[in-house]
Backbone as CSV, one residue per row, in Angstrom:
resi,resn,N_x,N_y,N_z,CA_x,CA_y,CA_z,C_x,C_y,C_z
1,MET,0.842,-1.191,0.000,0.000,0.000,0.000,0.879,1.243,0.000
2,GLU,0.589,2.201,-0.872,1.335,3.446,-0.919,1.000,4.330,0.278
3,SER,1.927,5.224,0.587,1.701,6.181,1.660,0.978,7.415,1.106
4,PHE,0.440,8.204,2.027,-0.248,9.443,1.681,0.523,10.620,2.257
5,LEU,0.245,11.822,1.772,0.837,13.016,2.362,0.533,13.091,3.859
6,ASP,-0.663,12.633,4.233,-1.070,12.659,5.641,-0.189,11.773,6.515
7,CYS,0.520,10.828,5.907,1.415,9.965,6.686,2.598,10.760,7.255
8,ILE,2.973,11.841,6.600,4.155,12.589,7.037,3.936,13.251,8.399
9,PRO,2.888,14.060,8.601,2.698,14.628,9.938,2.446,13.561,11.001
10,CYS,1.802,12.468,10.620,1.595,11.379,11.571,2.930,10.799,12.006
11,LEU,3.835,10.599,11.054,5.157,10.061,11.368,5.963,11.029,12.217
12,VAL,5.846,12.327,11.944,6.547,13.320,12.755,6.075,13.240,14.210
13,GLY,4.764,13.158,14.425,4.242,13.029,15.784,4.749,11.780,16.467
14,GLN,4.797,10.685,15.735,5.330,9.424,16.253,6.778,9.606,16.700
15,CYS,7.557,10.306,15.892,8.979,10.498,16.206,9.173,11.441,17.392
16,VAL,8.321,12.448,17.517,8.402,13.329,18.692,8.180,12.528,19.971
17,ARG,7.187,11.631,19.950,6.956,10.781,21.122,8.167,9.897,21.395
18,ALA,8.781,9.406,20.343,9.936,8.514,20.507,11.134,9.245,21.106
19,VAL,11.407,10.471,20.662,12.585,11.169,21.182,12.394,11.518,22.660
20,ARG,11.168,11.752,23.068,10.921,12.046,24.479,11.119,10.815,25.349
21,LEU,10.906,9.641,24.784,11.232,8.415,25.505,12.741,8.171,25.498
22,ALA,13.397,8.593,24.415,14.817,8.285,24.245,15.716,9.099,25.156
23,THR,15.352,10.364,25.420,16.237,11.230,26.195,15.452,12.390,26.804
24,PRO,15.839,12.827,28.015,15.253,14.040,28.584,15.965,15.304,28.110
25,ASP,17.068,15.136,27.373,17.883,16.252,26.912,17.176,16.952,25.761
26,GLU,16.692,18.185,25.993,15.911,18.874,24.977,16.740,19.209,23.741
27,ARG,18.034,19.427,23.922,18.882,19.696,22.760,18.950,18.463,21.859
28,LEU,19.160,17.301,22.468,19.202,16.067,21.678,17.833,15.772,21.052
29,GLN,16.778,16.077,21.778,15.438,15.886,21.214,15.272,16.711,19.938
30,ARG,15.687,17.995,20.006,15.573,18.867,18.831,16.467,18.371,17.694
31,ASP,17.686,17.968,18.040,18.608,17.476,17.004,18.030,16.249,16.296
32,ALA,17.445,15.344,17.075,16.888,14.122,16.486,15.703,14.442,15.591
33,VAL,14.808,15.306,16.066,13.647,15.660,15.253,14.083,16.390,13.985
34,ASN,15.050,17.286,14.093,15.546,17.988,12.903,16.131,17.010,11.890
35,ALA,16.873,16.001,12.377,17.447,15.003,11.481,16.356,14.185,10.797
36,VAL,15.315,13.876,11.537,14.183,13.151,10.948,13.493,14.013,9.896
37,LEU,13.269,15.294,10.202,12.609,16.189,9.249,13.423,16.314,7.964
38,GLU,14.722,16.395,8.100,15.576,16.471,6.901,15.432,15.192,6.081
39,HIS,15.438,14.051,6.756,15.282,12.780,6.050,13.936,12.703,5.326
40,LEU,12.886,13.214,5.944,11.549,13.090,5.371,11.368,13.886,4.083
41,THR,12.285,14.820,3.805,12.200,15.556,2.540,12.554,14.675,1.354
42,THR,13.121,13.504,1.616,13.588,12.636,0.525,12.766,11.356,0.388
43,VAL,11.716,11.173,1.195,11.039,9.876,1.220,10.205,9.656,-0.039
44,ASP,10.038,8.389,-0.367,9.282,7.957,-1.537,7.901,7.491,-1.072
45,LEU,6.877,8.274,-1.377,5.531,7.968,-0.902,4.910,6.764,-1.603
46,SER,5.605,6.193,-2.576,5.087,4.961,-3.176,5.335,3.760,-2.275
47,ARG,6.132,3.935,-1.229,6.384,2.858,-0.273,5.301,2.856,0.802
48,SER,5.182,1.735,1.515,4.152,1.619,2.550,4.515,2.480,3.752
49,PRO,3.524,2.869,4.554,3.815,3.684,5.738,4.825,3.040,6.687
50,ILE,4.733,1.736,6.901,5.699,1.116,7.813,7.104,1.136,7.228
51,ALA,7.220,0.972,5.913,8.548,1.036,5.296,9.160,2.422,5.458
52,LEU,8.316,3.472,5.387,8.817,4.831,5.586,9.246,5.086,7.028
53,SER,8.696,4.327,7.967,8.921,4.596,9.388,10.230,4.036,9.922
54,VAL,10.792,3.063,9.240,11.949,2.355,9.796,13.155,3.284,9.961
55,GLU,13.518,4.026,8.918,14.715,4.864,8.964,14.598,5.999,9.985
56,PRO,13.467,6.721,10.103,13.378,7.760,11.137,13.661,7.241,12.548
57,HIS,13.213,6.050,12.864,13.467,5.521,14.205,14.926,5.106,14.378
58,ARG,15.571,4.681,13.287,17.016,4.426,13.372,17.760,5.732,13.619
59,ILE,17.343,6.799,12.951,17.958,8.111,13.135,17.824,8.560,14.592
60,ILE,16.666,8.367,15.179,16.441,8.767,16.572,17.390,8.025,17.506
61,ARG,17.544,6.718,17.298,18.472,5.957,18.153,19.900,6.446,17.981
62,GLN,20.263,6.759,16.753,21.629,7.201,16.481,21.902,8.569,17.101
63,VAL,21.012,9.528,16.907,21.247,10.891,17.375,21.187,10.983,18.896
64,THR,20.239,10.293,19.507,20.081,10.392,20.967,21.047,9.492,21.729
65,GLY,21.589,8.489,21.051,22.460,7.536,21.735,21.700,6.529,22.578
66,CYS,20.382,6.520,22.451,19.551,5.561,23.186,19.329,4.336,22.307
67,ALA,19.863,3.206,22.730,19.808,1.998,21.905,18.386,1.471,21.738
68,ASP,17.510,1.712,22.723,16.164,1.138,22.671,15.193,2.025,23.450
69,PRO,14.669,3.077,22.794,13.770,3.993,23.503,12.526,3.321,24.091
70,TYR,12.088,2.237,23.497,10.834,1.601,23.908,11.026,0.375,24.791
71,LEU,12.234,0.180,25.299,12.485,-1.001,26.135,11.550,-1.027,27.341
72,GLY,11.460,0.079,28.068,10.588,0.134,29.238,9.128,-0.035,28.868
73,VAL,8.732,0.535,27.730,7.345,0.420,27.260,7.022,-1.038,26.959
74,ARG,7.923,-1.735,26.273,7.658,-3.135,25.926,7.560,-3.997,27.178
75,ARG,8.450,-3.786,28.128,8.424,-4.586,29.352,7.151,-4.339,30.142
76,ARG,6.741,-3.070,30.233,5.524,-2.747,30.969,4.295,-3.316,30.265
77,SER,4.274,-3.229,28.946,3.143,-3.760,28.187,3.013,-5.264,28.379
78,ASN,4.140,-5.973,28.328,4.109,-7.422,28.543,3.599,-7.755,29.939
79,ARG,4.089,-7.022,30.917,3.702,-7.287,32.308,2.201,-7.051,32.517
80,GLU,1.710,-5.959,31.987,0.291,-5.640,32.165,-0.601,-6.627,31.409
81,ALA,-0.172,-7.027,30.223,-0.978,-7.979,29.457,-0.962,-9.360,30.106
82,LEU,0.168,-9.770,30.635,0.238,-11.070,31.312,-0.673,-11.101,32.537
83,ALA,-0.832,-9.962,33.200,-1.742,-9.906,34.349,-3.189,-10.134,33.907
84,LEU,-3.519,-9.767,32.670,-4.865,-9.967,32.129,-5.077,-11.371,31.578
85,TYR,-4.000,-12.087,31.317,-4.075,-13.362,30.597,-5.051,-14.366,31.216
86,PRO,-5.041,-14.615,32.533,-6.000,-15.590,33.090,-7.450,-15.201,32.822
87,ARG,-7.747,-13.912,32.903,-9.111,-13.449,32.623,-9.472,-13.646,31.162
88,LEU,-8.541,-13.379,30.266,-8.801,-13.574,28.842,-9.083,-15.043,28.539
89,LYS,-8.344,-15.919,29.185,-8.566,-17.354,28.987,-9.938,-17.775,29.493
90,ARG,-10.378,-17.188,30.594,-11.707,-17.519,31.117,-12.799,-17.063,30.148
91,ILE,-12.615,-15.891,29.570,-13.600,-15.382,28.611,-13.752,-16.361,27.443
92,VAL,-12.631,-16.859,26.941,-12.675,-17.821,25.838,-13.325,-19.126,26.288
93,ALA,-12.944,-19.608,27.464,-13.479,-20.881,27.965,-14.991,-20.835,28.140
94,GLU,-15.528,-19.676,28.472,-16.964,-19.531,28.707,-17.740,-19.171,27.442
95,SER,-17.036,-19.021,26.331,-17.676,-18.588,25.088,-18.314,-19.764,24.355
96,THR,-19.372,-19.479,23.598,-19.982,-20.495,22.743,-19.229,-20.653,21.426
97,ASP,-18.348,-19.709,21.107,-17.537,-19.770,19.888,-16.105,-19.375,20.256
98,PRO,-15.339,-20.314,20.833,-14.004,-19.973,21.340,-13.074,-19.377,20.289
99,LEU,-13.104,-19.877,19.051,-12.199,-19.350,18.027,-12.472,-17.878,17.769
100,MET,-13.714,-17.508,17.531,-13.998,-16.120,17.204,-13.839,-15.218,18.417
101,THR,-14.123,-15.739,19.601,-13.893,-14.932,20.803,-12.406,-14.672,20.983
102,ALA,-11.579,-15.699,20.789,-10.127,-15.529,20.896,-9.614,-14.589,19.810
103,THR,-10.219,-14.643,18.627,-9.838,-13.736,17.539,-10.168,-12.297,17.901
104,ARG,-11.332,-12.078,18.478,-11.722,-10.736,18.911,-10.772,-10.229,20.005
105,ILE,-10.382,-11.101,20.914,-9.445,-10.718,21.965,-8.111,-10.313,21.349
106,ALA,-7.645,-11.079,20.358,-6.389,-10.736,19.691,-6.479,-9.367,19.032
107,ILE,-7.618,-9.073,18.405,-7.791,-7.767,17.768,-7.824,-6.667,18.821
108,ALA,-8.465,-6.918,19.953,-8.489,-5.915,21.029,-7.072,-5.564,21.466
109,GLY,-6.190,-6.548,21.488,-4.803,-6.297,21.884,-4.071,-5.357,20.954
110,ASN,-4.589,-5.183,19.740,-3.951,-4.286,18.779,-4.013,-2.824,19.204
111,ILE,-4.755,-2.526,20.258,-4.786,-1.166,20.793,-3.443,-0.789,21.418
112,MET,-2.615,-1.775,21.777,-1.348,-1.518,22.475,-0.277,-1.111,21.465
113,ASP,-0.463,0.044,20.875,0.341,0.509,19.753,0.846,1.921,20.045
114,PHE,2.119,2.018,20.408,2.690,3.325,20.733,3.160,4.072,19.489
115,GLY,3.087,3.418,18.318,3.403,4.114,17.085,2.226,4.946,16.614
116,ALA,1.043,4.346,16.585,-0.138,5.034,16.073,-0.839,5.881,17.121
117,LEU,-0.669,5.530,18.404,-1.461,6.172,19.455,-0.571,6.724,20.555
118,ALA,-0.943,7.881,21.075,-0.219,8.449,22.210,-0.653,7.802,23.514
119,GLY,-1.861,7.268,23.559,-2.376,6.599,24.747,-3.557,5.735,24.366
120,PHE,-3.925,4.800,25.238,-5.020,3.897,24.903,-5.591,3.284,26.172
121,ASP,-6.781,2.702,26.020,-7.508,2.085,27.129,-7.764,0.628,26.759
122,VAL,-6.967,-0.286,27.320,-7.078,-1.699,26.978,-8.441,-2.256,27.369
123,GLU,-8.921,-1.881,28.555,-10.211,-2.406,29.021,-11.345,-1.993,28.085
124,ALA,-11.337,-0.744,27.655,-12.384,-0.277,26.740,-12.287,-0.998,25.398
125,ALA,-11.061,-1.200,24.913,-10.877,-1.898,23.641,-11.365,-3.335,23.733
126,LEU,-11.108,-3.991,24.863,-11.561,-5.365,25.047,-13.085,-5.440,25.080
127,ALA,-13.697,-4.530,25.818,-15.154,-4.527,25.907,-15.788,-4.307,24.536
128,ARG,-15.249,-3.379,23.765,-15.782,-3.114,22.428,-15.593,-4.311,21.511
129,ALA,-14.403,-4.919,21.580,-14.093,-6.028,20.681,-15.012,-7.219,20.906
130,LEU,-15.444,-7.410,22.137,-16.278,-8.562,22.450,-17.743,-8.367,22.066
131,ARG,-18.152,-7.105,21.812,-19.570,-6.883,21.535,-19.856,-6.304,20.155
132,GLU,-18.890,-5.612,19.533,-19.194,-4.900,18.294,-18.957,-5.769,17.068
133,PRO,-19.687,-5.522,15.990,-19.461,-6.274,14.747,-18.159,-5.830,14.079
134,PHE,-17.636,-6.692,13.225,-16.470,-6.316,12.432,-16.880,-5.286,11.387
135,GLY,-16.046,-4.256,11.209,-16.287,-3.294,10.144,-16.009,-3.901,8.784
136,LEU,-14.929,-4.656,8.689,-14.600,-5.449,7.503,-14.610,-6.899,7.961
137,ASP,-15.432,-7.717,7.339,-15.739,-9.022,7.935,-15.627,-10.162,6.930
138,ASP,-14.505,-10.868,6.991,-14.330,-12.109,6.235,-14.246,-13.287,7.200
139,SER,-15.031,-13.212,8.268,-14.910,-14.208,9.335,-15.345,-15.608,8.901
140,ALA,-16.314,-15.715,8.003,-16.750,-17.044,7.564,-15.627,-17.751,6.804
141,LEU,-14.982,-17.024,5.908,-13.853,-17.586,5.168,-12.699,-17.904,6.107
142,TYR,-12.467,-17.026,7.051,-11.408,-17.220,8.058,-11.651,-18.498,8.863
143,ALA,-12.871,-18.686,9.346,-13.180,-19.877,10.141,-12.966,-21.146,9.327
144,ALA,-13.315,-21.100,8.054,-13.106,-22.262,7.194,-11.622,-22.537,6.993
145,ARG,-10.846,-21.487,6.792,-9.399,-21.644,6.618,-8.752,-22.200,7.891
146,VAL,-9.170,-21.708,9.029,-8.635,-22.200,10.285,-8.959,-23.682,10.451
147,ARG,-10.177,-24.040,10.126,-10.601,-25.436,10.283,-9.711,-26.378,9.471
148,ASP,-9.338,-25.969,8.257,-8.586,-26.844,7.366,-7.080,-26.706,7.493
149,ALA,-6.619,-25.701,8.212,-5.182,-25.407,8.258,-4.408,-26.471,9.033
150,ARG,-3.221,-26.748,8.550,-2.284,-27.621,9.249,-1.015,-26.877,9.653
151,ARG,-0.638,-25.908,8.841,0.547,-25.099,9.137,0.132,-23.632,9.137
152,VAL,0.393,-22.950,10.240,-0.029,-21.557,10.407,1.181,-20.676,10.667
153,LEU,1.287,-19.590,9.906,2.281,-18.545,10.168,1.544,-17.349,10.746
154,PHE,1.957,-16.903,11.907,1.341,-15.766,12.585,2.362,-14.640,12.626
155,VAL,2.056,-13.521,11.968,2.965,-12.368,11.922,2.543,-11.412,13.027
156,ALA,3.346,-11.355,14.079,2.988,-10.588,15.274,3.229,-9.103,15.067
157,ASP,2.677,-8.319,15.984,2.795,-6.861,15.907,3.531,-6.348,17.151
158,ASN,2.807,-5.954,18.181,3.421,-5.238,19.297,3.674,-6.112,20.520
159,ALA,4.613,-5.668,21.336,4.776,-6.241,22.677,3.499,-5.983,23.466
160,GLY,3.214,-6.801,24.450,1.951,-6.675,25.187,0.823,-7.281,24.388
161,GLU,0.594,-6.766,23.207,-0.399,-7.333,22.296,-0.165,-8.820,22.064
162,ILE,1.101,-9.224,22.087,1.432,-10.614,21.782,0.840,-11.573,22.816
163,VAL,0.534,-11.086,24.015,-0.154,-11.921,25.013,-1.593,-12.191,24.562
164,PHE,-2.258,-11.190,24.013,-3.598,-11.365,23.462,-3.543,-12.333,22.277
165,ASP,-2.463,-12.246,21.487,-2.275,-13.179,20.378,-2.109,-14.609,20.887
166,ARG,-1.433,-14.755,22.001,-1.231,-16.092,22.571,-2.569,-16.776,22.840
167,VAL,-3.547,-16.003,23.297,-4.877,-16.566,23.562,-5.460,-17.161,22.282
168,LEU,-5.277,-16.475,21.154,-5.742,-17.002,19.870,-4.905,-18.208,19.450
169,LEU,-3.606,-18.107,19.565,-2.733,-19.206,19.154,-3.052,-20.488,19.908
170,GLU,-3.443,-20.353,21.154,-3.764,-21.547,21.942,-5.061,-22.204,21.498
171,GLU,-5.875,-21.487,20.718,-7.048,-22.097,20.097,-6.684,-22.803,18.790
172,LEU,-5.433,-22.647,18.351,-4.970,-23.270,17.110,-4.045,-24.452,17.384
173,THR,-3.966,-24.905,18.612,-3.090,-26.017,18.947,-3.505,-27.260,18.167
174,GLY,-2.516,-28.124,17.912,-2.730,-29.279,17.049,-2.260,-29.007,15.633
175,ARG,-1.954,-27.746,15.351,-1.383,-27.352,14.070,0.094,-26.999,14.276
176,GLU,0.830,-26.934,13.188,2.222,-26.491,13.250,2.227,-24.963,13.244
177,LEU,2.596,-24.354,14.363,2.492,-22.903,14.531,3.871,-22.255,14.466
178,THR,3.963,-21.198,13.675,5.176,-20.380,13.602,4.775,-18.935,13.836
179,VAL,5.500,-18.248,14.703,5.222,-16.842,15.005,6.424,-16.008,14.580
180,ALA,6.170,-15.011,13.733,7.223,-14.105,13.266,7.195,-12.820,14.079
181,VAL,8.339,-12.476,14.666,8.510,-11.210,15.374,9.578,-10.400,14.636
182,LYS,9.830,-9.181,15.096,10.811,-8.331,14.429,12.237,-8.801,14.728
183,SER,13.093,-8.706,13.730,14.496,-9.087,13.893,15.336,-7.944,14.443
184,SER,14.781,-6.732,14.436,15.496,-5.573,14.980,14.480,-4.589,15.529
185,LEU,14.970,-3.589,16.257,14.094,-2.663,16.967,13.218,-1.862,16.018
186,PHE,11.944,-1.734,16.400,11.029,-0.841,15.696,9.894,-0.484,16.642
187,ILE,9.891,0.742,17.137,8.890,1.262,18.075,8.717,0.234,19.199
188,ASN,7.468,-0.158,19.517,7.252,-1.141,20.583,6.890,-2.509,20.021
189,ASP,7.286,-2.764,18.763,6.991,-4.055,18.153,7.694,-5.181,18.901
190,ALA,7.044,-6.336,18.911,7.559,-7.487,19.657,8.835,-8.029,19.025
191,LEU,9.808,-8.305,19.879,11.057,-8.951,19.504,11.044,-10.385,20.046
192,ARG,12.080,-11.152,19.713,12.155,-12.529,20.214,12.062,-12.569,21.736
193,ALA,12.728,-11.636,22.403,12.702,-11.624,23.868,11.282,-11.458,24.398
194,ASP,10.486,-10.636,23.722,9.100,-10.440,24.149,8.279,-11.710,23.937
195,ALA,8.498,-12.380,22.808,7.772,-13.623,22.537,8.128,-14.690,23.566
196,GLU,9.397,-14.762,23.920,9.816,-15.765,24.902,9.295,-15.422,26.289
197,GLU,9.345,-14.135,26.649,8.876,-13.706,27.966,7.392,-13.995,28.161
198,THR,6.619,-13.926,27.095,5.173,-14.078,27.203,4.687,-15.492,26.873
199,GLY,5.602,-16.433,26.752,5.236,-17.840,26.612,4.945,-18.311,25.207
200,ILE,5.220,-17.485,24.202,4.942,-17.888,22.824,5.809,-19.080,22.423
201,GLY,7.038,-19.114,22.908,7.937,-20.208,22.562,7.462,-21.566,23.051
202,GLU,6.549,-21.583,24.005,6.026,-22.852,24.524,5.002,-23.480,23.586
203,ILE,4.434,-22.695,22.666,3.371,-23.203,21.798,3.681,-23.057,20.317
204,ALA,4.770,-22.353,19.967,5.054,-22.085,18.560,6.556,-21.948,18.344
205,THR,6.965,-22.144,17.104,8.331,-21.834,16.694,8.423,-20.335,16.439
206,ILE,9.442,-19.686,16.965,9.617,-18.249,16.794,10.642,-17.997,15.695
207,ILE,10.284,-17.163,14.724,11.225,-16.717,13.701,11.268,-15.200,13.714
208,GLU,12.215,-14.621,12.994,12.382,-13.168,12.967,12.369,-12.660,11.528
209,ALA,11.769,-11.494,11.323,11.727,-10.845,10.018,11.977,-9.355,10.207
210,PRO,12.537,-8.675,9.205,12.867,-7.251,9.361,11.627,-6.384,9.506
211,PRO,11.724,-5.267,10.222,10.610,-4.312,10.288,10.258,-3.799,8.893
212,GLY,8.985,-3.660,8.626,8.544,-3.051,7.381,8.513,-3.970,6.179
213,THR,8.874,-5.232,6.358,8.955,-6.103,5.194,7.590,-6.591,4.749
214,SER,7.444,-6.761,3.435,6.292,-7.454,2.865,6.779,-8.548,1.915
215,ASP,8.065,-8.882,2.014,8.695,-9.865,1.135,8.552,-11.258,1.744
216,PRO,7.825,-12.154,1.102,7.687,-13.508,1.649,9.019,-14.184,1.950
217,ALA,10.070,-13.829,1.185,11.376,-14.461,1.404,11.918,-14.169,2.796
218,ASP,11.504,-13.038,3.392,11.994,-12.686,4.725,11.430,-13.593,5.818
219,PHE,10.404,-14.369,5.475,9.811,-15.284,6.437,10.253,-16.725,6.205
220,GLY,11.168,-16.898,5.238,11.751,-18.206,4.993,10.722,-19.243,4.586
221,GLU,11.003,-20.483,4.928,10.141,-21.599,4.556,8.755,-21.489,5.179
222,ALA,8.659,-20.756,6.321,7.381,-20.667,7.028,6.290,-20.062,6.156
223,TRP,6.654,-19.133,5.270,5.642,-18.506,4.407,5.136,-19.483,3.349
224,GLY,6.044,-20.082,2.623,5.649,-20.959,1.523,4.930,-22.215,1.963
225,SER,5.233,-22.691,3.168,4.629,-23.934,3.636,3.323,-23.707,4.391
226,ALA,3.001,-22.456,4.711,1.796,-22.168,5.496,0.555,-22.272,4.622
227,ASP,-0.489,-22.921,5.137,-1.774,-22.876,4.452,-2.711,-21.880,5.125
228,LEU,-2.211,-21.181,6.146,-2.920,-20.050,6.738,-1.890,-19.083,7.296
229,ILE,-1.988,-17.814,6.905,-1.129,-16.753,7.429,-2.038,-15.727,8.095
230,ILE,-1.732,-15.387,9.343,-2.481,-14.371,10.079,-1.519,-13.233,10.376
231,ALA,-1.849,-12.041,9.918,-0.985,-10.874,10.129,-1.713,-9.882,11.018
232,LYS,-1.085,-9.510,12.114,-1.690,-8.618,13.089,-1.307,-7.167,12.833
233,GLY,-2.287,-6.277,13.007,-2.003,-4.862,13.102,-2.087,-4.086,11.804
234,GLN,-2.204,-2.778,11.979,-2.381,-1.882,10.841,-1.145,-1.827,9.951
235,ALA,0.044,-1.834,10.558,1.259,-1.755,9.753,1.385,-2.962,8.834
236,ASN,1.083,-4.156,9.349,1.130,-5.341,8.497,0.002,-5.332,7.468
237,TYR,-1.146,-4.804,7.842,-2.255,-4.642,6.888,-1.795,-3.799,5.699
238,GLU,-1.105,-2.705,5.990,-0.608,-1.825,4.931,0.506,-2.491,4.143
239,ALA,1.417,-3.171,4.837,2.560,-3.788,4.165,2.123,-4.881,3.203
240,PHE,1.084,-5.648,3.576,0.647,-6.776,2.758,-0.537,-6.424,1.858
241,ALA,-0.776,-5.137,1.639,-1.960,-4.707,0.880,-1.990,-5.290,-0.520
242,ASN,-0.845,-5.509,-1.141,-0.793,-6.014,-2.517,-0.422,-7.490,-2.578
243,THR,-0.530,-8.167,-1.455,-0.152,-9.574,-1.368,-1.354,-10.467,-1.620
244,ILE,-1.171,-11.460,-2.476,-2.193,-12.490,-2.666,-1.659,-13.767,-2.031
245,ALA,-2.313,-14.200,-0.983,-1.854,-15.350,-0.208,-3.018,-15.808,0.668
246,PRO,-2.915,-16.982,1.269,-3.946,-17.412,2.226,-3.782,-16.642,3.537
247,LEU,-3.922,-15.319,3.437,-3.547,-14.405,4.510,-4.774,-13.631,4.994
248,PHE,-4.871,-13.496,6.304,-5.925,-12.692,6.919,-5.284,-11.639,7.815
249,SER,-5.751,-10.414,7.672,-5.304,-9.312,8.520,-6.295,-9.124,9.658
250,LEU,-5.786,-9.039,10.883,-6.593,-8.773,12.068,-6.106,-7.455,12.655
251,LEU,-6.991,-6.486,12.795,-6.531,-5.181,13.260,-7.667,-4.300,13.729
252,LEU,-7.286,-3.266,14.473,-8.116,-2.095,14.691,-7.658,-1.034,13.699
253,ILE,-8.580,-0.429,12.995,-8.224,0.596,12.012,-8.067,1.917,12.748
254,LYS,-6.818,2.327,12.964,-6.539,3.529,13.753,-6.353,4.760,12.881
255,CYS,-5.961,4.556,11.638,-5.656,5.667,10.735,-6.940,6.248,10.141
256,PRO,-7.170,7.552,10.255,-8.379,8.155,9.675,-8.472,7.973,8.164
257,ILE,-7.319,7.951,7.475,-7.330,7.779,6.022,-7.805,6.377,5.663
258,LEU,-7.268,5.366,6.355,-7.712,3.999,6.109,-9.197,3.837,6.434
259,ALA,-9.605,4.449,7.529,-11.014,4.374,7.905,-11.897,4.991,6.820
260,GLN,-11.478,6.139,6.304,-12.243,6.799,5.238,-12.299,5.928,3.994
261,MET,-11.175,5.324,3.636,-11.127,4.455,2.459,-12.102,3.298,2.579
262,ALA,-12.236,2.770,3.807,-13.102,1.610,4.032,-14.533,2.010,4.368
263,GLY,-14.793,3.316,4.517,-16.120,3.776,4.890,-16.478,3.450,6.322
264,LEU,-15.464,3.456,7.203,-15.654,3.075,8.601,-15.201,4.200,9.524
265,SER,-15.535,4.072,10.783,-15.040,5.003,11.791,-13.718,4.490,12.342
266,PRO,-12.830,5.392,12.801,-11.598,4.949,13.441,-11.885,4.031,14.629
267,GLN,-10.979,3.087,14.849,-11.080,2.052,15.886,-12.043,0.933,15.507
268,SER,-12.517,0.906,14.260,-13.306,-0.230,13.801,-12.425,-1.467,13.728
269,MET,-13.040,-2.632,13.984,-12.316,-3.897,13.875,-12.385,-4.415,12.450
270,ALA,-11.290,-5.029,12.013,-11.261,-5.597,10.669,-10.685,-7.006,10.714
271,LEU,-11.346,-7.907,10.006,-10.850,-9.258,9.765,-10.945,-9.446,8.259
272,VAL,-9.814,-9.276,7.573,-9.818,-9.109,6.119,-9.005,-10.204,5.447
273,SER,-9.609,-10.849,4.451,-8.903,-11.841,3.645,-8.063,-11.153,2.576
274,ARG,-6.867,-11.694,2.343,-6.028,-11.219,1.245,-5.816,-12.333,0.214
275,GLN,-6.758,-13.248,0.098,-6.604,-14.366,-0.825,-6.821,-13.954,-2.267
276,SER,-7.477,-12.806,-2.499,-7.756,-12.387,-3.867,-7.224,-10.988,-4.156
277,GLY,-6.192,-10.577,-3.393,-5.556,-9.299,-3.674,-5.987,-8.200,-2.743
278,PRO,-5.580,-6.955,-3.048,-5.785,-5.841,-2.118,-7.243,-5.460,-1.945
279,VAL,-7.554,-5.007,-0.751,-8.854,-4.422,-0.461,-8.656,-2.933,-0.416
280,ARG,-9.156,-2.215,-1.409,-8.878,-0.769,-1.454,-9.977,-0.043,-2.218
281,THR,-10.383,1.081,-1.695,-11.268,1.968,-2.430,-10.620,3.340,-2.446
282,GLU,-10.979,4.157,-3.406,-10.377,5.483,-3.494,-11.043,6.419,-2.489
283,THR,-10.253,7.341,-1.957,-10.813,8.345,-1.065,-11.647,9.335,-1.865
284,ALA,-12.619,9.920,-1.175,-13.503,10.868,-1.866,-12.760,12.134,-2.226
């Protein structure tokens, strides 16, 4: 999916939040933001929003000298989500449709996104996810694919959120499960350490792929051998917009532009098939 002009101010806001996490030094904060602004004059808007985001965050780490601005955020997110885990499991156990309830819980976890949002309410997102209809709904096809799947590749998104994903993954036991996390730092996206800390390694094979990638080769054999691919989050939704695969995107639509394109309100839930190519309409 191509980026829009509106992606630029959104990315600048994201980077301002990042530099404030990286350092309290206002001079370094200004230097980092200025370096990002200079870089943004050269970006190619034909690339996806997540692809455009990778280099600005590398610049922030380089200028501020902070190796991992979101380390504390990721640890706190994992801790808070793990505290919710027993309750999430009870909700699924008491459901008449455990798969779809676990899927809704996984989508609710997508609220834990420090790239798109300055703040969020996990409890409110969970309550909404359990009662509201999907804005984009390929759930019947999804349920059929899950039923027949033997090998599943799950492309994870954020730390903390990955605990909500675990609830869904545990409804897929009996299949060969592979979970892809980021191979290097990108905002609060889950790394191998986050997957291991939250118990993903106990139920799935963990692999790593670069931030911003939409290249199946970056997922190795796991992509080609999967008969079901589940990609979490808005960034992966955008990255895989032109991908034709047995792939389903699970996300909350946080971007106003994406919401407008889909004719939905922001924070709508989406469960979208990518088996027949991109889902896209032109903005008015």
